[in-house]
C-alpha positions in Angstrom: 0.8 -2.1 23.6 0.6 -3.0 19.9 1.0 -0.2 17.3 -2.2 1.2 15.7 -1.6 -0.5 12.4 -1.7 -3.9 14.1 -4.7 -3.1 16.3 -6.6 -1.7 13.3 -6.5 -4.9 11.4 -7.1 -7.4 14.2 -10.8 -7.8 13.3 -11.3 -5.6 10.3 -11.3 -7.5 7.1 -14.9 -7.8 5.8 -15.5 -4.1 6.7 -12.2 -3.1 5.2 -13.3 -4.6 1.8 -16.2 -2.2 1.8 -14.1 1.0 2.2 -14.2 3.4 -0.7 -10.3 3.5 -1.1 -10.1 -0.2 -2.0 -12.5 -0.2 -4.9 -10.0 0.4 -7.7 -8.5 -3.0 -7.9 -9.1 -3.9 -11.5 -7.8 -0.6 -12.9 -4.7 -0.8 -10.7 -4.0 -4.3 -11.9 -4.4 -3.1 -15.5 -1.5 -0.7 -14.8 0.6 -3.4 -13.2 0.1 -5.7 -16.2 1.1 -2.9 -18.6 4.3 -2.3 -16.6 5.3 -6.0 -16.9 4.2 -6.2 -20.5 1.6 -8.9 -19.7 4.5 -11.4 -19.2 2.9 -14.4 -17.4 6.3 -15.8 -16.5 6.9 -13.0 -14.0 6.8 -13.7 -10.3 5.0 -11.0 -8.3 5.3 -10.1 -4.6 2.6 -8.0 -2.9 3.8 -6.5 0.3 1.1 -5.5 2.7 -1.5 -7.3 0.6 -4.3 -6.9 3.1 -7.3 -9.1 2.2 -5.6 -10.0 -1.0 -7.5 -7.9 -3.6 -4.5 -7.3 -5.9 -2.9 -10.8 -5.7 -6.3 -12.5 -6.3 -7.1 -10.2 -9.3 -3.6 -10.8 -10.8 -3.9 -14.6 -10.2 -7.2 -14.5 -12.1 -5.3 -13.0 -15.0 -2.8 -15.9 -14.9 0.1 -14.5 -12.8 2.1 -16.2 -10.0 1.7 -14.1 -6.9 2.8 -14.2 -3.3 1.0 -11.9 -0.9 2.4 -11.0 2.6 0.9 -9.1 5.4 1.5 -8.5 9.1 -2.1 -9.2 10.0 -3.1 -12.8 10.5 -6.8 -11.8 10.3 -6.2 -10.1 6.9 -4.3 -13.1 5.6 -7.1 -15.5 6.8 -9.6 -13.5 4.8 -7.3 -13.3 1.8 -7.1 -17.1 1.7 -10.9 -17.4 2.0 -11.3 -15.0 -0.9 -8.8 -16.8 -3.1 -10.6 -20.1 -2.5 -13.9 -18.5 -3.3 -12.4 -17.1 -6.5 -10.9 -20.5 -7.4 -7.3 -19.2 -7.7 -4.1 -20.2 -6.0 -2.1 -17.5 -4.3 0.7 -18.0 -1.8 -0.5 -15.9 1.2 2.0 -15.6 4.1 1.9 -13.8 7.4 5.2 -11.8 7.3 6.6 -8.5 8.7 7.6 -6.3 5.8 10.6 -5.0 7.8 12.1 -8.5 7.9 11.1 -10.6 4.8 12.6 -14.0 4.1 13.0 -13.4 0.3 16.2 -12.8 -1.5 16.3 -12.2 -5.3 13.2 -14.3 -5.9 10.7 -11.8 -7.6 10.6 -9.9 -10.9 8.1 -7.4 -9.4 7.2 -6.2 -5.9 4.1 -4.0 -5.3 2.9 -2.1 -2.3 -0.3 -0.3 -3.1 -2.7 1.7 -1.0 0.0 2.2 1.7 0.7 -1.5 2.1 3.0 -1.2 5.1 5.3 1.6 3.8 4.6 5.0 5.4 2.6 3.4 8.3 5.6 2.7 10.6 6.4 4.8 13.6 9.9 5.9 12.4 11.5 6.8 9.1 14.1 4.0 9.8 11.3 1.4 9.9 9.8 2.6 6.7 13.2 2.4 5.1 13.5 -1.2 6.3 10.4 -2.0 4.3 11.9 -0.5 1.1 15.1 -2.4 1.8 13.3 -5.7 2.2 11.3 -5.1 -0.9 14.5 -4.3 -2.8 16.2 -7.5 -1.5 13.3 -9.6 -2.6 13.8 -8.5 -6.2 15.9 -10.1 -8.9 18.8 -8.1 -10.3 16.6 -6.4 -12.9 13.5 -6.3 -10.8 10.8 -3.6 -10.6 9.1 -2.0 -7.7 5.7 -0.3 -7.9 4.2 1.4 -4.8 2.1 4.3 -3.6 2.9 6.7 -0.9 1.2 9.7 0.7 2.1 12.8 -1.2 3.9 15.3 1.1 3.1 18.1 -1.3 -0.6 17.8 -0.7 -0.7 19.0 3.0 1.5 22.0 2.1 -1.4 23.3 -0.1 -4.5 21.6 1.3 -6.1 20.6 4.5 -5.8 16.8 5.2 -8.8 17.1 7.5 -11.0 18.6 4.7 -9.8 15.9 2.3 -10.8 13.1 4.7 -14.2 14.8 5.3 -14.9 15.0 1.6 -14.0 11.3 1.0 -16.0 9.9 3.9 -19.0 7.8 3.2 -21.9 6.6 5.4 -21.0 3.4 7.3 -17.3 3.6 6.5 -14.3 4.6 8.6 -13.7 8.2 9.4 -10.5 10.2 10.2 -10.8 13.1 12.6 -8.6 15.4 14.7 -5.9 15.6 11.9 -2.8 17.4 12.8 0.0 17.7 10.3 3.5 18.2 11.6 5.7 20.2 9.2 8.9 19.1 10.9 8.3 15.3 10.5 5.8 15.3 7.7 3.5 13.1 9.8 -0.2 13.4 10.1 -1.5 12.5 13.5 -5.2 11.6 13.5 -8.0 9.5 15.1 -9.6 6.8 13.1 -13.2 5.9 14.0 -14.4 2.6 12.5 -16.6 -0.4 13.1 -14.9 -3.7 13.2 -16.3 -7.0 11.8 -18.1 -7.8 15.1 -20.0 -4.5 14.9 -17.9 -2.8 17.6 -17.3 1.0 17.3 -13.6 1.6 17.8 -11.2 4.6 17.9 -7.5 4.5 17.3 -4.8 7.2 17.5 -2.8 6.9 14.2 0.0 8.6 12.5 1.2 8.3 8.9 4.3 9.6 7.1 3.9 11.7 4.0 6.9 11.8 1.6 8.0 14.4 -1.0 9.2 13.1 -4.4 12.8 14.1 -3.8 12.9 12.0 -0.6 11.5 8.9 -2.4 14.0 9.4 -5.2 16.9 9.6 -2.8 15.8 6.6 -0.8 15.5 4.5 -3.9 18.8 5.7 -5.4 20.4 4.7 -2.1 19.0 1.2 -2.6 20.5 1.0 -6.1 17.5 1.7 -8.3 18.6 3.2 -11.6 15.3 4.5 -13.0 12.7 6.2 -10.8 9.4 7.6 -12.1 6.8 9.3 -9.9 3.2 10.1 -11.0 -0.1 11.2 -9.4 -2.0 8.2 -8.2 -5.7 8.2 -9.2 -7.8 5.5 -7.5 -8.4 2.6 -9.9 -6.8 4.5 -12.8 -3.0 4.6 -12.4 -1.4 6.1 -15.5 2.0 7.3 -16.6 0.2 10.3 -18.1 -0.7 11.7 -14.7 2.0 14.1 -13.7 2.3 14.4 -10.0 0.5 17.6 -8.7 0.0 19.3 -5.4 -3.7 18.1 -5.3 -2.8 14.4 -5.6 -3.3 12.9 -2.2 -1.1 9.9 -3.2 1.9 9.5 -5.5 2.6 6.4 -7.6 6.2 5.3 -7.8 7.7 3.0 -10.4 11.4 2.1 -9.8 13.7 -0.3 -11.8 17.0 -1.7 -10.7 
């Protein structure tokens, strides 16, 4: 049996692009550009790129981007969208736990839980961070988002999903947050690209800032900054708070 994160994306690309949580692309790419000082010579890797929204937007702005994803269906859609947009992006079907890159990129991004935090074990999630680190050059930078473990200590994850749900989009129900593992177990109800209603049992790992800092220090990052992640409006001015559902991490080797 395939894990939920593979089953989810088998036939869920067009509908995925309509979800509310993927509508902040331009603003998120603005932040990425600021972090790399608008240097067009920089090589960028997007891990868990999905249907390619960040790589395509960055390519439109003149950057050289490689996008990788575990889902062949998502990569297929990403290639179609790049062709429609008239840009060239190197999209590859790859497993983030075992990437072929070694010291090739100036920047790696993993936004909107692109792989990291979706795996079944902490060890698998760490493999993704390790592979992202290995893909970077000696002075490389890593920018990613993760589910903020402080949020469920003060708020109901179930209530958050209910408040964010919109008509015709995916829904999360039966949320159960485990304090021992910092995992939220839930059922995702969605309609795939063929119009079939589907339900999947999912679980995602939430991280607290001190864990992220320790993991990145273990991998040799020297400078680690963590902020609140506002959809489509990432900013270094947003101090991480308990009501931020996601955290934004910027790490430099």
